[in-house]
C-alpha positions in Angstrom: 138.7 53.5 186.3 136.4 56.2 187.2 139.3 58.6 186.9 139.9 57.3 183.4 136.3 57.7 182.5 136.2 61.2 183.9 139.4 62.0 182.1 137.9 60.7 178.8 134.8 62.7 179.5 136.8 65.8 180.2 138.7 65.3 177.1 135.5 65.0 175.2 134.0 67.9 176.7 137.3 69.7 176.1 137.3 68.7 172.5 133.7 69.9 172.1 134.6 73.2 173.9 137.6 73.6 171.6 135.4 72.9 168.4 132.8 75.4 169.7 135.6 77.9 170.4 137.0 77.3 166.9 133.7 77.9 165.4 132.9 81.0 167.4 136.3 82.3 166.7 136.2 81.7 163.0 132.6 83.2 162.9 133.8 86.3 164.7 136.8 86.6 162.4 134.7 86.0 159.4 132.2 88.7 160.7 134.9 91.1 161.0 136.5 90.4 157.5 133.4 89.8 155.3 130.3 89.7 157.5 128.8 87.3 155.1 130.0 83.7 156.3 127.8 81.7 158.6 129.4 78.4 159.8 126.3 76.5 160.7 125.2 73.8 158.2 121.9 75.4 157.2 123.7 78.7 156.5 126.4 77.2 154.1 124.1 77.3 151.0 123.2 80.8 151.7 126.8 81.7 151.9 127.6 79.8 148.5 124.8 81.8 146.8 126.0 85.0 148.3 129.6 84.3 147.3 128.4 83.3 143.9 126.5 86.5 143.3 129.6 88.6 144.4 132.2 86.7 142.5 131.6 84.2 139.7 134.4 81.9 140.8 133.6 78.3 141.9 133.1 77.4 145.4 136.6 75.7 145.6 138.2 79.1 146.1 136.5 79.5 149.6 137.0 76.0 151.1 139.9 76.8 153.3 137.7 79.5 155.0 134.9 77.0 155.7 137.2 74.1 156.8 138.8 76.3 159.4 135.3 76.3 161.2 135.3 72.5 161.8 137.6 70.2 163.9 135.6 67.0 163.6 137.1 65.0 160.7 133.9 63.2 160.2 131.8 66.2 159.8 134.4 67.7 157.6 134.5 64.9 155.1 130.7 64.6 155.1 130.1 68.3 154.6 132.9 68.7 152.2 131.5 66.1 149.9 128.0 67.7 149.9 129.7 71.0 149.0 131.8 69.5 146.2 128.6 68.0 144.8 126.9 71.2 144.9 129.8 73.0 143.5 130.0 70.5 140.5 126.3 71.0 139.9 126.8 74.7 140.2 129.8 74.7 137.9 127.9 72.5 135.3 124.9 74.8 135.2 127.2 77.9 134.9 129.0 76.3 132.1 125.7 75.6 130.2 124.4 79.2 130.9 127.9 80.5 129.7 127.8 78.3 126.4 124.0 79.5 125.8 125.2 83.2 126.5 127.9 82.8 124.1 125.6 81.3 121.5 123.1 84.2 122.0 125.9 86.8 121.8 127.4 85.2 118.5 123.9 85.1 117.0 123.0 88.7 118.1 126.6 89.8 116.9 125.8 88.2 113.4 122.3 89.9 113.2 123.8 93.2 114.2 126.2 92.8 111.4 123.5 92.1 108.9 121.3 95.0 110.1 124.5 97.3 110.1 124.8 96.3 106.4 121.1 97.0 105.8 121.3 100.3 107.6 124.5 101.4 105.6 122.5 100.6 102.3 119.5 102.6 103.4 121.6 105.4 104.5 123.4 105.3 101.1 120.1 105.1 99.2 118.6 107.9 101.2 121.6 110.2 100.5 121.3 109.5 96.9 117.8 110.8 96.6 118.4 113.6 99.2 114.9 113.4 100.8 113.2 113.7 104.3 114.2 111.5 107.2 110.6 110.6 107.9 110.4 107.1 106.1 109.0 103.7 106.6 110.9 101.0 105.0 109.9 97.3 104.4 112.8 94.8 104.1 112.6 91.3 103.1 114.2 88.3 104.9 117.1 88.5 102.4 117.8 92.2 103.2 116.2 93.6 100.1 114.6 97.0 100.6 111.3 96.6 98.8 109.0 99.5 99.7 109.7 102.9 101.3 107.1 105.6 102.2 108.5 109.1 102.3 107.1 112.7 102.7 107.8 114.0 99.3 106.2 115.3 96.0 106.4 112.3 93.7 107.4 114.8 90.8 110.5 115.8 92.8 112.1 112.3 92.5 115.1 112.2 90.3 114.7 111.3 86.6 116.0 107.7 87.3 112.7 106.9 88.9 109.8 105.7 86.9 106.6 107.1 88.1 103.1 105.3 88.1 99.6 105.9 89.1 96.1 104.2 88.6 93.6 105.2 85.9 90.5 103.8 84.3 90.0 102.5 80.9 88.2 105.9 79.9 91.5 107.7 80.7 89.5 110.9 82.2 92.3 111.6 84.7 90.1 114.6 85.9 91.0 114.8 89.5 93.7 114.3 92.0 97.3 113.5 91.1 96.3 112.2 87.7 95.7 115.8 86.5 99.4 116.6 87.4 100.5 113.5 85.4 98.4 114.6 82.4 100.0 118.0 82.5 103.4 117.0 83.1 103.8 113.8 81.0 100.9 114.3 78.5 100.6 111.4 76.1 96.8 111.0 76.3 96.7 110.2 72.6 99.5 107.7 73.0 97.6 105.9 75.8 94.4 105.8 73.7 96.2 104.3 70.8 97.4 101.5 73.2 93.7 100.2 73.7 94.3 99.6 77.3 91.9 97.2 79.1 91.6 96.4 82.9 95.0 94.8 84.1 97.1 96.6 81.4 99.7 99.3 81.8 100.0 102.3 79.6 103.4 103.7 78.9 104.4 107.2 78.2 108.1 108.3 77.9 109.1 111.8 78.3 112.7 113.4 78.6 114.0 109.7 79.3 111.5 109.1 82.1 108.8 106.6 82.1 105.3 107.2 83.3 103.1 104.1 83.7 99.3 104.1 83.8 98.0 101.2 85.8 94.5 100.3 84.6 92.6 99.2 87.5 88.8 99.7 86.6 86.6 100.4 83.6 85.2 103.8 84.3 86.6 106.8 86.4 83.2 106.5 88.4 83.9 102.9 89.4 86.0 101.4 92.0 89.0 98.8 91.7 89.3 95.5 93.5 92.1 93.7 95.0 92.0 91.3 92.1 92.4 94.1 89.5 95.1 95.7 91.4 96.9 92.4 91.6 96.7 91.8 87.9 97.8 95.4 87.0 100.8 95.3 89.3 101.8 92.1 87.9 101.7 93.7 84.4 103.8 96.6 85.7 106.4 94.3 87.1 106.9 92.5 83.9 107.1 95.9 82.0 109.7 97.2 84.3 111.8 94.0 83.9 111.5 94.1 80.2 112.9 97.7 80.3 115.5 97.0 83.0 114.1 99.5 85.4 114.8 99.3 89.1 113.2 102.3 90.7 109.6 103.1 91.0 107.9 106.2 92.4 104.0 105.9 93.2 101.5 107.7 95.3 99.3 105.7 97.7 97.5 103.9 94.9 94.1 102.2 95.4 93.2 104.5 98.3 91.2 107.5 98.8 88.3 107.7 96.2 89.1 104.0 95.3 88.2 102.8 98.8 90.8 100.1 99.2 92.8 99.6 102.4 96.3 100.9 102.2 97.7 98.1 104.3 96.2 95.5 102.0 97.7 97.5 98.8 101.0 97.9 100.7 101.3 94.0 101.3 100.3 93.3 97.8 103.1 95.7 96.4 105.7 94.0 98.6 104.5 90.5 97.6 104.7 91.5 93.9 108.1 93.2 93.9 109.9 91.1 96.5 113.0 89.4 94.7 112.6 91.6 91.6 115.4 93.9 92.5 113.0 96.9 92.0 112.7 99.5 94.9 109.2 101.1 95.3 109.0 104.6 96.9 105.6 105.6 97.9 105.4 109.4 98.0 103.0 110.7 100.7 103.5 114.5 100.7 102.3 116.3 103.9 101.8 119.4 101.9 99.6 119.7 98.9 101.2 119.5 95.5 101.9 122.8 94.0 98.8 124.9 94.3 98.8 125.8 90.5 95.5 127.0 89.0 93.8 124.5 86.9 94.1 125.7 83.2 90.8 127.0 81.8 88.7 124.3 80.6 88.0 123.9 76.9 84.2 124.4 76.4 82.7 122.0 73.8 79.5 122.5 72.1 77.4 120.5 69.6 75.6 122.0 66.6 73.7 120.9 63.5 75.6 123.3 61.4 78.2 121.8 59.1 81.9 122.9 59.2 81.6 125.0 56.1 78.7 126.7 57.6 80.3 128.2 60.7 80.6 131.7 61.6 83.6 133.8 60.6 86.8 133.7 62.7 86.4 130.0 63.3 89.4 127.8 62.8 88.4 124.9 60.6 90.2 121.8 61.5 90.4 119.1 58.7 92.0 115.6 59.4 94.0 114.2 56.6 94.8 110.6 56.2 98.5 110.5 55.0 98.1 107.2 53.1 95.0 108.3 51.3 96.0 111.8 50.3 99.1 110.3 48.5 97.0 108.2 46.4 96.0 109.1 42.7 92.6 111.1 42.2 92.1 111.6 46.0 88.8 112.9 47.0 87.1 113.7 50.2 83.5 114.8 50.6 84.1 117.3 53.7 87.5 118.5 52.1 85.7 119.2 48.8 82.8 121.1 50.5 85.1 123.3 52.6 87.3 123.9 49.4 84.2 125.1 47.4 83.8 127.9 50.1 87.4 128.4 50.9 89.7 127.2 48.0 92.8 125.6 49.6 92.9 122.0 48.1 95.4 122.9 45.4 97.9 124.2 47.8 97.4 121.3 50.2 98.3 118.8 47.2 101.3 120.8 46.5 102.4 120.5 50.2 101.8 116.9 50.1 103.8 116.4 47.1 106.9 118.5 48.1 107.0 118.4 51.7 107.9 115.4 54.0 104.8 115.2 56.2 104.4 112.9 59.1 101.6 112.0 61.4 100.9 114.9 63.7 102.2 117.6 61.3 100.0 120.4 60.4 99.7 122.9 57.2 97.8 126.2 57.6 96.0 128.0 54.8 94.4 131.6 55.2 91.6 132.1 52.6 89.3 135.2 52.7 90.7 135.9 56.3 89.7 132.5 57.5 92.2 130.0 58.8 92.1 126.2 57.5 94.3 123.9 59.3 95.0 120.4 57.8 96.1 117.9 60.4 97.8 114.7 59.1 97.0 111.5 60.8 97.9 107.8 60.4 95.4 105.1 61.2 98.2 103.1 63.0 98.6 105.9 65.4 95.5 107.9 65.0 95.1 109.5 68.5 98.8 110.2 68.8 98.6 112.1 65.6 95.8 114.0 66.9 97.6 114.9 70.1 100.8 116.2 68.2 98.6 118.1 65.8 96.7 119.9 68.5 100.0 120.8 70.1 101.3 122.2 66.9 98.0 124.3 66.7 98.5 125.5 70.3 102.1 126.5 69.5 101.7 128.0 66.0 98.4 129.8 66.2 98.9 132.4 68.9 95.4 133.9 68.8 92.3 131.9 68.5 89.0 131.6 70.2 86.9 129.2 68.1 87.7 125.9 66.6 85.5 123.6 64.8 85.7 119.9 63.5 83.2 117.9 61.4 81.9 115.2 63.9 78.7 114.2 62.3 75.9 112.7 64.4 76.8 112.0 68.1 75.0 109.1 69.3 75.6 106.0 71.5 77.3 104.0 68.6 80.7 103.4 67.3 80.9 107.1 66.3 80.7 108.3 69.9 83.9 106.9 71.1 86.3 108.5 68.6 84.6 111.8 69.2 84.9 111.5 73.1 88.6 110.5 72.7 89.2 113.5 70.4 87.6 115.8 73.0 89.6 114.3 75.8 93.0 114.7 73.9 92.2 118.3 72.8 91.3 119.2 76.4 94.5 117.7 77.6 96.6 119.9 75.3 94.8 123.3 75.1 95.5 125.5 78.2 93.7 128.7 77.1 90.0 129.8 77.2 88.7 128.6 73.9 85.6 126.8 72.3 85.4 123.7 70.2 82.4 123.1 68.1 81.4 119.7 66.9 79.6 120.3 63.6 77.2 118.1 61.6 74.9 116.6 64.1 71.7 117.0 62.2 69.7 115.7 65.1 70.3 118.8 67.1 68.0 121.8 66.4 70.2 124.2 67.9 73.6 124.3 69.9 74.0 122.3 73.0 76.7 121.7 75.7 78.6 118.6 74.9 79.1 117.6 78.6 75.5 118.0 79.5 74.5 116.1 76.2 76.7 113.3 77.1 75.6 113.2 80.8 72.0 113.2 79.8 72.0 110.7 77.0 75.0 108.5 77.7 74.8 108.0 81.4 73.6 104.6 81.1 76.8 103.7 79.1 78.9 105.0 82.1 80.6 107.5 79.8 81.1 110.9 81.4 84.0 112.7 79.9 85.1 116.0 80.9 
């Protein structure tokens, strides 16, 4: 009996010895082969994690290696179940992560495809206008390019662009980029005839290109507000839609002397034009616009002398209403007094009868070495007629120094504005050193500079025309 117990005890020890031997042998073999397998229970999880990091296959591919380390069937079954449970959890998590990864990849792939299309459209657009690479572009959620900032002179944009800038109701345009708009597009008389108010947009078209004048304040010395900017930009949008225009070039409007924040204006432009199909290009040149000399300013004087009393060698300019002059027994007090000193009226009436005259045309008569210019105007387009007439004088009469018109009294009344507009328009046309005399202000005892007169007397009205 004792022998049998001893024998069983020896067999149990022998089994344990064999088990330990197998474990040690397997551990040594695995150390030699991978140096990563540790067969103790607490080390299995570390092995699984290490193996998972090295190879994304599941734990099942390594079961045989682990099972060789155990002889005890009970331990094998218990430990195998734990590992399988861990493997199932690990596999499930991996599948979830894999599915999420695929979804993200598909999402990013779709976004990349959309952005690639945007980039292609932007690249095509940039190539079409052939401008600098230094840009800032705003794109809506629908992939529409609304606003782009570039380093370029606005007047270098192609003719397919409509151009715009901000002005006041007084249309002075005496500083900054407004001077260049006035020089390149002209049309001051056309703008005056449009009777623009805050929130309106003036239109001038030259050589099949539109120039828009966004009225954001009443006086040039004043400041716009975000509200007036919003109203005026809305008007601009409607006009561009009406004319089927899709490209707009502007400077940084509302900034500088107007003291509005560009980031606010930029957001307002994007909100206004989003979904319209109109692309806005903001030109911010790093170099100054062409350093052209400003044309000599037309000097304007006020005199109590009447037009027919002016000194010799002064061009006398008379405004003739086309509708009135064609009537029977036409008379005009100023025309008759000038004709009494320099007879020309008979020739004028012949020209009216035989020539097809239009608003803005002029006829010239030389009497006793003095030049009389008759400028034909229409009440429907009075200031446009003046502008075209002044242009004709500037082209046809090569040498002149002094000009004179009969203005009558200049005072803060309804008579002031027409005179102020006339001076403004003539100054936008004449680019030579010359003088304009405003005749017939009997309140003046002697000649006076027009600008100083306006500044002193009418500053309370906020009129200050240059």
